[in-house]
Kinemage of the C-alpha trace (Angstrom):
@kinemage 1
@onewidth
@group {chain A} dominant
@subgroup {mainchain}
@vectorlist {calphas} color= white
{ca unk a 1} P 10.856 123.205 120.278
{ca unk a 2} L 12.410 120.380 122.287
{ca unk a 3} L 14.319 117.695 120.417
{ca unk a 4} L 12.611 114.299 120.289
{ca unk a 5} L 13.959 111.508 122.447
{ca unk a 6} L 14.663 109.245 119.484
{ca unk a 7} L 15.580 109.632 115.801
{ca unk a 8} L 12.739 110.883 113.635
{ca unk a 9} L 10.934 108.791 111.064
{ca unk a 10} L 12.246 108.378 107.546
{ca unk a 11} L 9.677 110.894 106.389
{ca unk a 12} L 10.948 113.427 108.953
{ca unk a 13} L 14.537 112.891 107.870
{ca unk a 14} L 13.729 113.146 104.178
{ca unk a 15} L 11.750 116.344 104.724
{ca unk a 16} L 14.579 117.927 106.704
{ca unk a 17} L 17.148 116.977 104.092
{ca unk a 18} L 15.044 118.369 101.229
{ca unk a 19} L 14.202 121.598 103.089
{ca unk a 20} L 17.836 122.326 103.948
{ca unk a 21} L 19.090 121.391 100.469
{ca unk a 22} L 16.736 124.008 99.042
{ca unk a 23} L 18.199 126.741 101.266
{ca unk a 24} L 21.120 128.522 99.663
{ca unk a 25} L 24.377 128.061 101.491
{ca unk a 26} L 23.402 124.887 103.388
{ca unk a 27} L 26.164 122.292 103.107
{ca unk a 28} L 26.118 118.567 103.781
{ca unk a 29} L 27.893 119.312 107.066
{ca unk a 30} L 25.069 121.701 108.045
{ca unk a 31} L 22.492 118.976 107.346
{ca unk a 32} L 24.490 116.467 109.386
{ca unk a 33} L 24.675 118.847 112.348
{ca unk a 34} L 20.924 119.473 112.170
{ca unk a 35} L 20.252 115.728 111.979
{ca unk a 36} L 22.381 115.162 115.061
{ca unk a 37} L 20.801 117.877 117.176
{ca unk a 38} L 17.198 117.456 116.070
{ca unk a 39} L 17.069 113.653 116.095
{ca unk a 40} L 19.832 112.958 118.649
{ca unk a 41} L 21.920 110.830 116.329
{ca unk a 42} L 25.497 109.722 116.577
{ca unk a 43} L 27.725 111.507 113.995
{ca unk a 44} L 28.154 108.525 111.686
{ca unk a 45} L 24.447 107.784 111.618
{ca unk a 46} L 23.688 111.426 110.865
{ca unk a 47} L 26.047 111.456 107.888
{ca unk a 48} L 24.418 108.317 106.497
{ca unk a 49} L 20.991 109.947 106.714
{ca unk a 50} L 22.377 113.088 105.075
{ca unk a 51} L 22.650 110.951 101.944
{ca unk a 52} L 19.380 109.096 102.587
{ca unk a 53} L 21.081 105.705 102.517
{ca unk a 54} L 19.979 102.473 104.168
{ca unk a 55} L 22.503 100.571 106.260
{ca unk a 56} L 23.204 98.204 103.380
{ca unk a 57} L 23.583 101.034 100.862
{ca unk a 58} L 26.082 102.706 103.187
{ca unk a 59} L 27.907 99.391 103.642
{ca unk a 60} L 28.264 98.965 99.874
{ca unk a 61} L 29.659 102.474 99.437
{ca unk a 62} L 32.053 102.124 102.375
{ca unk a 63} L 33.375 98.879 100.931
{ca unk a 64} L 33.822 100.490 97.511
{ca unk a 65} L 35.549 103.542 98.994
{ca unk a 66} L 37.993 101.397 100.952
{ca unk a 67} L 39.255 99.748 97.759
{ca unk a 68} L 40.867 103.062 96.837
{ca unk a 69} L 43.153 102.790 99.885
{ca unk a 70} L 45.708 100.009 99.237
{ca unk a 71} L 46.091 97.651 102.184
{ca unk a 72} L 43.092 99.105 104.038
{ca unk a 73} L 40.134 97.406 102.365
{ca unk a 74} L 36.997 97.000 104.453
{ca unk a 75} L 34.288 94.343 104.050
{ca unk a 76} L 31.242 96.140 105.433
{ca unk a 77} L 27.706 94.879 105.825
{ca unk a 78} L 24.510 96.384 107.233
{ca unk a 79} L 25.018 94.871 110.679
{ca unk a 80} L 28.563 96.203 110.980
{ca unk a 81} L 27.567 99.698 109.854
{ca unk a 82} L 24.851 99.737 112.499
{ca unk a 83} L 27.340 98.734 115.193
{ca unk a 84} L 29.891 101.318 114.015
{ca unk a 85} L 27.209 103.999 114.203
{ca unk a 86} L 26.220 103.129 117.787
{ca unk a 87} L 29.785 103.069 119.128
{ca unk a 88} L 30.770 103.643 121.919
{ca unk a 89} L 27.327 102.666 123.183
{ca unk a 90} L 26.114 99.154 124.069
{ca unk a 91} L 25.946 96.432 121.396
{ca unk a 92} L 28.360 98.429 119.276
{ca unk a 93} L 31.767 97.971 117.664
{ca unk a 94} L 34.579 100.509 117.450
{ca unk a 95} L 35.335 101.496 113.849
{ca unk a 96} L 39.014 101.107 113.035
{ca unk a 97} L 40.953 103.891 111.334
{ca unk a 98} L 40.614 102.235 107.895
{ca unk a 99} L 36.847 102.077 108.483
{ca unk a 100} L 36.711 105.763 109.440
{ca unk a 101} L 38.764 106.738 106.380
{ca unk a 102} L 36.472 104.694 104.122
{ca unk a 103} L 33.366 106.208 105.767
{ca unk a 104} L 34.699 109.738 105.275
{ca unk a 105} L 35.362 109.029 101.614
{ca unk a 106} L 31.927 107.461 101.090
{ca unk a 107} L 30.082 110.259 102.946
{ca unk a 108} L 32.176 113.079 101.353
{ca unk a 109} L 33.272 114.462 104.682
{ca unk a 110} L 36.346 114.626 106.878
{ca unk a 111} L 37.195 111.967 109.442
{ca unk a 112} L 36.869 114.662 112.120
{ca unk a 113} L 33.195 115.116 111.120
{ca unk a 114} L 32.470 111.492 112.036
{ca unk a 115} L 33.728 111.813 115.625
{ca unk a 116} L 32.292 113.738 118.548
{ca unk a 117} L 33.748 114.285 122.006
{ca unk a 118} L 32.408 110.966 123.311
{ca unk a 119} L 34.041 109.147 120.387
{ca unk a 120} L 37.370 110.862 120.922
{ca unk a 121} L 37.387 109.974 124.606
{ca unk a 122} L 36.781 106.308 123.718
{ca unk a 123} L 39.352 106.117 120.921
{ca unk a 124} L 42.716 104.524 121.763
{ca unk a 125} L 45.423 107.121 122.249
{ca unk a 126} L 47.400 105.669 119.350
{ca unk a 127} L 44.477 106.232 116.968
{ca unk a 128} L 44.070 109.818 118.153
{ca unk a 129} L 47.770 110.434 117.566
{ca unk a 130} L 47.559 109.058 114.060
{ca unk a 131} L 44.579 111.270 113.298
{ca unk a 132} L 46.555 114.241 114.571
{ca unk a 133} L 49.904 113.505 112.964
{ca unk a 134} L 48.896 111.992 109.634
{ca unk a 135} L 47.162 114.837 107.779
{ca unk a 136} L 47.918 113.279 104.412
{ca unk a 137} L 46.041 110.118 105.400
{ca unk a 138} L 43.004 112.090 106.503
{ca unk a 139} L 43.019 114.402 103.532
{ca unk a 140} L 43.194 111.459 101.140
{ca unk a 141} L 39.746 110.332 102.264
{ca unk a 142} L 38.155 113.630 101.257
{ca unk a 143} L 37.166 114.402 97.667
{ca unk a 144} L 38.735 117.556 96.178
{ca unk a 145} L 35.473 119.495 96.460
{ca unk a 146} L 35.328 119.113 100.237
{ca unk a 147} L 37.445 121.547 102.274
{ca unk a 148} L 39.798 120.019 104.860
{ca unk a 149} L 41.525 121.509 107.873
{ca unk a 150} L 44.807 120.490 106.250
{ca unk a 151} L 44.240 122.173 102.878
{ca unk a 152} L 45.827 125.481 103.938
{ca unk a 153} L 48.993 123.904 105.334
{ca unk a 154} L 52.029 124.473 103.061
{ca unk a 155} L 53.985 121.443 101.900
{ca unk a 156} L 56.934 120.785 104.208
{ca unk a 157} L 60.448 121.120 102.793
{ca unk a 158} L 64.020 120.773 104.012
{ca unk a 159} L 64.506 120.067 107.704
{ca unk a 160} L 60.736 120.457 108.315
{ca unk a 161} L 60.081 117.621 105.882
{ca unk a 162} L 62.638 115.405 107.647
{ca unk a 163} L 61.133 116.231 111.031
{ca unk a 164} L 57.589 115.563 109.747
{ca unk a 165} L 58.647 112.164 108.378
{ca unk a 166} L 60.214 111.320 111.743
{ca unk a 167} L 57.042 112.371 113.585
{ca unk a 168} L 54.935 110.199 111.278
{ca unk a 169} L 57.212 107.203 111.885
{ca unk a 170} L 57.091 107.802 115.651
{ca unk a 171} L 53.282 107.970 115.560
{ca unk a 172} L 53.099 104.744 113.584
{ca unk a 173} L 55.519 103.054 115.992
{ca unk a 174} L 53.315 104.094 118.921
{ca unk a 175} L 50.329 102.527 117.193
{ca unk a 176} L 52.288 99.358 116.357
{ca unk a 177} L 53.485 99.052 119.941
{ca unk a 178} L 50.016 99.420 121.386
{ca unk a 179} L 47.846 96.319 121.899
{ca unk a 180} L 44.235 95.819 122.894
{ca unk a 181} L 45.055 92.766 125.011
{ca unk a 182} L 47.833 91.933 127.446
{ca unk a 183} L 49.387 88.710 128.651
{ca unk a 184} L 47.331 88.695 131.852
{ca unk a 185} L 44.119 89.154 129.864
{ca unk a 186} L 45.103 86.280 127.572
{ca unk a 187} L 45.796 84.086 130.569
{ca unk a 188} L 42.368 84.970 131.956
{ca unk a 189} L 40.647 84.105 128.654
{ca unk a 190} L 42.263 80.660 128.607
{ca unk a 191} L 41.372 80.156 132.285
{ca unk a 192} L 37.729 80.953 131.516
{ca unk a 193} L 37.837 78.544 128.563
{ca unk a 194} L 39.157 75.789 130.851
{ca unk a 195} L 36.351 76.503 133.310
{ca unk a 196} L 33.708 76.202 130.592
{ca unk a 197} L 35.181 72.945 129.264
{ca unk a 198} L 35.185 71.532 132.786
{ca unk a 199} L 31.753 72.849 133.812
{ca unk a 200} L 30.207 71.336 130.696
{ca unk a 201} L 30.798 67.869 132.105
{ca unk a 202} L 28.367 68.479 134.968
{ca unk a 203} L 26.157 71.461 134.085
{ca unk a 204} L 23.088 72.377 132.055
{ca unk a 205} L 24.289 72.351 128.417
{ca unk a 206} L 22.115 75.259 127.270
{ca unk a 207} L 23.345 77.590 130.021
{ca unk a 208} L 26.946 76.579 129.257
{ca unk a 209} L 26.340 77.183 125.550
{ca unk a 210} L 25.248 80.755 126.294
{ca unk a 211} L 28.326 81.407 128.438
{ca unk a 212} L 30.647 79.893 125.833
{ca unk a 213} L 29.128 81.940 123.031
{ca unk a 214} L 29.576 85.149 125.043
{ca unk a 215} L 33.257 84.398 125.690
{ca unk a 216} L 33.801 83.510 122.025
{ca unk a 217} L 32.322 86.887 121.034
{ca unk a 218} L 34.744 88.639 123.386
{ca unk a 219} L 37.680 86.861 121.760
{ca unk a 220} L 36.399 87.609 118.251
{ca unk a 221} L 36.078 91.298 119.134
{ca unk a 222} L 39.669 91.369 120.408
{ca unk a 223} L 40.901 89.720 117.214
{ca unk a 224} L 39.327 92.530 115.210
{ca unk a 225} L 41.527 94.987 117.096
{ca unk a 226} L 45.288 95.411 117.224
{ca unk a 227} L 47.762 93.228 119.119
{ca unk a 228} L 51.205 91.692 118.754
{ca unk a 229} L 51.406 88.670 116.390
{ca unk a 230} L 52.118 86.277 119.273
{ca unk a 231} L 49.057 87.654 121.098
{ca unk a 232} L 46.970 87.198 117.951
{ca unk a 233} L 48.107 83.568 117.834
{ca unk a 234} L 47.035 83.080 121.465
{ca unk a 235} L 43.663 84.680 120.725
{ca unk a 236} L 43.181 82.325 117.764
{ca unk a 237} L 43.934 79.397 120.089
{ca unk a 238} L 41.264 80.600 122.532
{ca unk a 239} L 38.790 81.186 119.688
{ca unk a 240} L 39.529 77.732 118.275
{ca unk a 241} L 38.889 75.950 121.559
{ca unk a 242} L 35.713 77.975 122.157
{ca unk a 243} L 34.346 77.235 118.671
{ca unk a 244} L 35.311 73.603 119.195
{ca unk a 245} L 33.423 73.606 122.484
{ca unk a 246} L 30.391 75.162 120.767
{ca unk a 247} L 30.638 72.463 118.086
{ca unk a 248} L 30.687 69.722 120.729
{ca unk a 249} L 27.736 71.274 122.554
{ca unk a 250} L 25.755 71.793 119.336
{ca unk a 251} L 26.224 68.117 118.505
{ca unk a 252} L 25.127 67.044 121.980
{ca unk a 253} L 22.033 69.212 121.539
{ca unk a 254} L 21.210 67.459 118.284
{ca unk a 255} L 22.111 70.383 116.000
{ca unk a 256} L 24.613 68.637 113.745
{ca unk a 257} L 24.715 71.126 110.864
{ca unk a 258} L 25.437 73.963 113.265
{ca unk a 259} L 28.058 71.799 114.941
{ca unk a 260} L 29.734 71.297 111.567
{ca unk a 261} L 29.843 75.054 110.988
{ca unk a 262} L 31.424 75.644 114.378
{ca unk a 263} L 33.919 72.888 113.621
{ca unk a 264} L 35.004 74.514 110.370
{ca unk a 265} L 35.532 77.859 112.103
{ca unk a 266} L 37.473 76.147 114.875
{ca unk a 267} L 39.708 74.541 112.244
{ca unk a 268} L 40.375 77.938 110.633
{ca unk a 269} L 41.441 79.281 114.033
{ca unk a 270} L 43.681 76.245 114.570
{ca unk a 271} L 45.368 76.788 111.221
{ca unk a 272} L 45.830 80.523 111.844
{ca unk a 273} L 47.357 79.828 115.258
{ca unk a 274} L 49.618 76.993 114.056
{ca unk a 275} L 48.817 75.127 117.305
{ca unk a 276} L 49.087 71.330 116.880
{ca unk a 277} L 47.199 70.377 120.034
{ca unk a 278} L 44.315 72.603 118.964
{ca unk a 279} L 44.399 71.117 115.451
{ca unk a 280} L 44.126 67.626 116.918
{ca unk a 281} L 41.295 68.522 119.312
{ca unk a 282} L 39.343 70.258 116.541
{ca unk a 283} L 39.695 67.192 114.314
{ca unk a 284} L 38.552 65.052 117.243
{ca unk a 285} L 35.494 67.272 117.583
{ca unk a 286} L 34.796 67.085 113.864
{ca unk a 287} L 35.139 63.302 114.002
{ca unk a 288} L 32.574 63.221 116.782
{ca unk a 289} L 30.132 65.372 114.795
{ca unk a 290} L 30.588 63.271 111.652
{ca unk a 291} L 30.026 60.060 113.646
{ca unk a 292} L 26.660 61.177 115.027
{ca unk a 293} L 25.685 62.566 111.627
{ca unk a 294} L 26.090 59.085 110.127
{ca unk a 295} L 29.241 60.011 108.179
{ca unk a 296} L 31.348 57.189 109.622
{ca unk a 297} L 34.031 57.224 106.914
{ca unk a 298} L 34.551 60.936 107.482
{ca unk a 299} L 34.731 60.278 111.214
{ca unk a 300} L 37.544 57.780 110.578
{ca unk a 301} L 39.362 60.239 108.307
{ca unk a 302} L 39.123 63.119 110.772
{ca unk a 303} L 40.423 60.906 113.586
{ca unk a 304} L 43.304 59.583 111.490
{ca unk a 305} L 44.212 63.072 110.315
{ca unk a 306} L 44.282 64.316 113.899
{ca unk a 307} L 46.632 61.517 114.910
{ca unk a 308} L 49.261 62.764 112.444
{ca unk a 309} L 50.048 65.793 114.617
{ca unk a 310} L 52.661 65.640 117.342
{ca unk a 311} L 50.703 66.477 120.480
{ca unk a 312} L 50.828 66.388 124.250
{ca unk a 313} L 48.118 65.266 126.639
{ca unk a 314} L 45.355 62.800 125.907
{ca unk a 315} L 44.084 63.851 122.483
{ca unk a 316} L 45.904 60.997 120.714
{ca unk a 317} L 44.073 58.538 122.991
{ca unk a 318} L 40.688 60.024 122.159
{ca unk a 319} L 41.392 60.129 118.423
{ca unk a 320} L 42.225 56.408 118.400
{ca unk a 321} L 39.074 55.668 120.413
{ca unk a 322} L 36.956 57.658 117.966
{ca unk a 323} L 38.481 55.858 115.007
{ca unk a 324} L 37.659 52.522 116.669
{ca unk a 325} L 34.101 53.730 117.341
{ca unk a 326} L 33.537 54.612 113.687
{ca unk a 327} L 35.129 51.389 112.373
{ca unk a 328} L 32.905 49.310 114.652
{ca unk a 329} L 29.789 51.049 113.262
{ca unk a 330} L 31.043 50.222 109.768
{ca unk a 331} L 31.383 46.554 110.741
{ca unk a 332} L 35.171 46.565 110.340
{ca unk a 333} L 36.059 44.431 113.358
{ca unk a 334} L 39.812 44.124 112.787
{ca unk a 335} L 40.267 47.841 112.151
{ca unk a 336} L 38.205 48.706 115.234
{ca unk a 337} L 40.202 46.430 117.545
{ca unk a 338} L 43.483 47.690 116.066
{ca unk a 339} L 42.423 51.257 116.790
{ca unk a 340} L 41.589 50.339 120.408
{ca unk a 341} L 45.095 48.880 120.711
{ca unk a 342} L 46.540 52.158 119.394
{ca unk a 343} L 44.594 54.002 122.063
{ca unk a 344} L 46.374 51.918 124.703
{ca unk a 345} L 49.726 52.636 123.059
{ca unk a 346} L 48.936 56.357 122.954
{ca unk a 347} L 48.150 56.279 126.677
{ca unk a 348} L 51.551 54.754 127.418
{ca unk a 349} L 53.382 57.186 125.116
{ca unk a 350} L 51.510 60.250 126.383
{ca unk a 351} L 53.608 63.264 127.398
{ca unk a 352} L 52.477 66.429 129.135
{ca unk a 353} L 49.028 67.537 130.213
{ca unk a 354} L 45.970 68.737 128.339
{ca unk a 355} L 45.921 72.493 127.732
{ca unk a 356} L 42.207 72.878 128.414
{ca unk a 357} L 40.895 69.688 130.025
{ca unk a 358} L 37.273 68.955 130.774
{ca unk a 359} L 35.543 67.837 127.588
{ca unk a 360} L 38.917 68.267 125.862
{ca unk a 361} L 40.490 65.437 127.812
{ca unk a 362} L 40.311 61.657 127.603
{ca unk a 363} L 40.657 60.158 131.057
{ca unk a 364} L 40.880 56.356 131.472
{ca unk a 365} L 37.166 56.097 132.273
{ca unk a 366} L 36.298 57.756 128.988
{ca unk a 367} L 38.644 55.426 127.117
{ca unk a 368} L 37.021 52.389 128.724
{ca unk a 369} L 33.612 53.773 127.762
{ca unk a 370} L 34.645 53.841 124.102
{ca unk a 371} L 36.095 50.344 124.442
{ca unk a 372} L 32.806 49.010 125.828
{ca unk a 373} L 30.779 50.451 122.940
{ca unk a 374} L 33.214 49.108 120.340
{ca unk a 375} L 33.310 45.626 121.871
{ca unk a 376} L 29.527 45.470 121.849
{ca unk a 377} L 29.394 46.211 118.142
{ca unk a 378} L 32.068 43.651 117.230
{ca unk a 379} L 30.242 40.896 119.140
{ca unk a 380} L 32.139 40.765 122.435
{ca unk a 381} L 29.464 41.483 125.071
{ca unk a 382} L 31.411 39.946 127.978
{ca unk a 383} L 34.448 42.137 127.191
{ca unk a 384} L 32.097 45.115 126.834
{ca unk a 385} L 30.612 44.468 130.277
{ca unk a 386} L 34.096 44.221 131.771
{ca unk a 387} L 35.132 47.517 130.200
{ca unk a 388} L 31.923 49.209 131.361
{ca unk a 389} L 32.460 47.993 134.932
{ca unk a 390} L 36.066 49.244 134.828
{ca unk a 391} L 34.885 52.592 133.478
{ca unk a 392} L 32.407 53.076 136.324
{ca unk a 393} L 35.056 52.182 138.903
{ca unk a 394} L 37.488 54.683 137.390
{ca unk a 395} L 34.801 57.337 137.107
{ca unk a 396} L 33.795 56.987 140.754
{ca unk a 397} L 37.361 57.859 141.767
{ca unk a 398} L 37.362 61.126 139.801
{ca unk a 399} L 36.496 64.420 141.528
{ca unk a 400} L 34.277 65.411 138.570
{ca unk a 401} L 31.908 62.815 137.153
{ca unk a 402} L 30.766 63.629 133.621
{ca unk a 403} L 27.088 62.745 133.505
{ca unk a 404} L 27.152 62.192 129.724
{ca unk a 405} L 30.015 59.710 129.903
{ca unk a 406} L 28.504 57.981 132.918
{ca unk a 407} L 25.163 57.617 131.123
{ca unk a 408} L 26.829 56.045 128.087
{ca unk a 409} L 28.718 53.601 130.299
{ca unk a 410} L 25.452 52.462 131.890
{ca unk a 411} L 23.909 52.093 128.416
{ca unk a 412} L 26.819 49.849 127.386
{ca unk a 413} L 26.269 47.817 130.546
{ca unk a 414} L 22.594 47.456 129.733
{ca unk a 415} L 23.337 46.471 126.141
{ca unk a 416} L 25.742 43.771 127.346
{ca unk a 417} L 23.023 42.410 129.645
{ca unk a 418} L 20.515 42.479 126.784
{ca unk a 419} L 22.938 40.516 124.605
{ca unk a 420} L 22.906 37.849 127.343
{ca unk a 421} L 19.056 37.936 127.519
{ca unk a 422} L 19.202 39.466 131.014
{ca unk a 423} L 16.530 42.166 130.752
{ca unk a 424} L 16.332 42.638 134.524
{ca unk a 425} L 20.064 43.341 134.697
{ca unk a 426} L 19.690 45.800 131.821
{ca unk a 427} L 16.856 47.614 133.587
{ca unk a 428} L 18.929 47.886 136.780
{ca unk a 429} L 21.948 49.177 134.814
{ca unk a 430} L 19.804 51.856 133.177
{ca unk a 431} L 18.260 53.127 136.411
{ca unk a 432} L 20.759 56.042 136.792
{ca unk a 433} L 20.276 57.016 133.142
{ca unk a 434} L 16.487 56.996 133.348
{ca unk a 435} L 16.738 59.234 136.418
{ca unk a 436} L 18.635 61.976 134.549
{ca unk a 437} L 16.873 65.357 134.582
{ca unk a 438} L 15.566 66.462 131.161
{ca unk a 439} L 18.317 69.081 130.756
{ca unk a 440} L 20.962 66.338 130.888
{ca unk a 441} L 19.345 64.071 128.309
{ca unk a 442} L 21.764 64.830 125.506
{ca unk a 443} L 21.237 63.681 121.924
{ca unk a 444} L 23.941 60.932 121.972
{ca unk a 445} L 22.372 59.448 125.106
{ca unk a 446} L 18.862 59.423 123.683
{ca unk a 447} L 20.159 58.056 120.370
{ca unk a 448} L 21.937 55.141 122.051
{ca unk a 449} L 18.936 54.462 124.243
{ca unk a 450} L 16.736 54.415 121.147
{ca unk a 451} L 19.044 51.857 119.553
{ca unk a 452} L 18.875 49.762 122.715
{ca unk a 453} L 15.099 50.056 122.782
{ca unk a 454} L 14.848 48.668 119.266
{ca unk a 455} L 16.388 45.457 120.601
{ca unk a 456} L 14.091 45.245 123.641
{ca unk a 457} L 10.818 43.383 123.541
{ca unk a 458} L 11.952 41.100 120.684
{ca unk a 459} L 10.618 37.507 120.499
{ca unk a 460} L 13.366 36.203 122.801
{ca unk a 461} L 12.672 39.014 125.298
{ca unk a 462} L 8.935 39.106 125.877
{ca unk a 463} L 9.079 39.068 129.661
{ca unk a 464} L 7.839 41.800 131.967
{ca unk a 465} L 11.328 43.204 132.479
{ca unk a 466} L 11.960 43.514 128.724
{ca unk a 467} L 8.617 45.220 128.104
{ca unk a 468} L 9.175 47.503 131.105
{ca unk a 469} L 12.623 48.362 129.786
{ca unk a 470} L 11.248 49.340 126.388
{ca unk a 471} L 8.509 51.483 127.934
{ca unk a 472} L 10.943 53.219 130.299
{ca unk a 473} L 13.275 54.122 127.436
{ca unk a 474} L 10.440 55.471 125.308
{ca unk a 475} L 9.254 57.657 128.193
{ca unk a 476} L 12.795 58.921 128.725
{ca unk a 477} L 13.211 59.956 125.092
{ca unk a 478} L 10.026 62.032 125.093
{ca unk a 479} L 11.889 64.862 126.816
{ca unk a 480} L 15.516 65.659 126.054
{ca unk a 481} L 17.997 68.512 125.917
{ca unk a 482} L 17.396 69.500 122.257
{ca unk a 483} L 13.845 70.411 123.180
{ca unk a 484} L 15.180 73.056 125.574
{ca unk a 485} L 16.878 74.980 122.793
{ca unk a 486} L 13.483 76.548 122.143
{ca unk a 487} L 13.304 77.890 125.699
{ca unk a 488} L 14.709 81.128 126.975
{ca unk a 489} L 17.813 80.914 129.225
{ca unk a 490} L 15.714 81.401 132.339
{ca unk a 491} L 13.458 78.517 131.408
{ca unk a 492} L 16.226 76.070 130.486
{ca unk a 493} L 16.069 74.095 133.721
{ca unk a 494} L 12.320 74.153 134.204
């Protein structure tokens, strides 16, 4: 009878297990082999079904078994077990040696029983050497009732013992020297991160979110492997910037809780890497999320905390701008203006360049944009209009024009005109914003437009231009980027 093309049903597996258990002489290994051949399973999946366990039940037993190996504890869950079983196939994850040892102990088998030829070809050479030269480690995963290939080997003594100890140390050194990522690969990861941070200024946010998430997953997978400590630190830096970028994007897409989660993970990466610039940029991102979530005091605290780190590049400028932004929303005029002055001082004192750039950079146009918004809130519309005009001039000279920043500058212009009862000027200033495609209508833009709309059409502004302005804004806000989160990637720009 030909083997089926996919694993049998639970009923089929249970029946096979019960039938073979009733046959004298059939061992667990025999059942595992039959499971593999009859249902075309990977070895680790077959051994799980030998015991009739669900993925979660196997995860619990693997975690418990790992506790018996000091320094090699494993925190397994159903998803991880499923990925370990599929390896080295697609959507899988390579089980580390501690995982394999814990699996063997939980399944009452040898590590060798969990690996077939395809697995061995995909294992790093260092892991294969350790499996070959560390019989005591393998045997320790097997309960006394289970025979092991190493059981018959006599205990080494004398010069053989010395030589064995040297071989074990050499094998461990080979593993310690090996790394799953090199300097060129790290450089490439940071280059791709810079590209994403730059592309986000001009591209569809949902498509960029998907690309950023994929790169973050690559970095996370590398961190779960083995590399030199300095390489681990570099990987944590990349992971921190990518999670920070996902936090910024999530906020722009109106998903503030998710943005907060990404921000916390980015901060963990920053702390693990010990990288001050990353710490400051993550705190800037968290300040931004808190601001749009209405937590203005937290936004001030995050910005102030970020400014305590000695950094290079423009992050100190942005942190001061964000502090001013939050103070102005709180109605603290003096504090807001003082923070704007500190932003100017930080620009003068700036040293070095930004590591990543793009959204993680505060160019003069962006600084002027913040200044315009702050001046509007503290009752200085003429100064706000001047800053907005300066921002547009500076932005026009840049090779990359961030559509989000440009939209906010035009909104500040329009608000300054509205403060002077010039509805027609406000409508003209908003023309580029109202022409944005739906994919570029980010949550901060629609929020600020909504605030502007609430001031349009008031008793002092009942003219045609004011009414037209209010109607145009309301039409704009009907469709925005957050709505596109429900669409598939291919539909995101429809």
